[in-house]
C-alpha angles and dihedrals in degrees: 000000000000119000122227116244122212114247109233113242130199125210114253112270109211096171112141092245093054092048092059108078128213091281090060091241116200122246115214129209119222095264092057091045092052092047090051095048095037099234137113123260089250092056092044094052090045090054091048091050091049092049093245093115131041118272117246131234112252110221095174137344091281102032126073122167137186129213110250090227090057091051092046090052091047092052091048089052091050091050092049093048090047090054091051091055094057 
């Protein structure tokens, strides 16, 4: 009978360098996200809490960022849904 081996796990590395992938993806602070989407910070955080918008990456207690690609995809989804409502 074969024995199960534990799969080694590494602790999550949320260092800024590790968060930027090989394409050097931009990380956006909340102000840039809100400017891009066209909503207030209050609305943005409400959407995140409700699961309507992507969750950010918390770098420190006072700094949360979002991947630009996630925000671009979110905006594309909003545009598509807006077109379906017309």
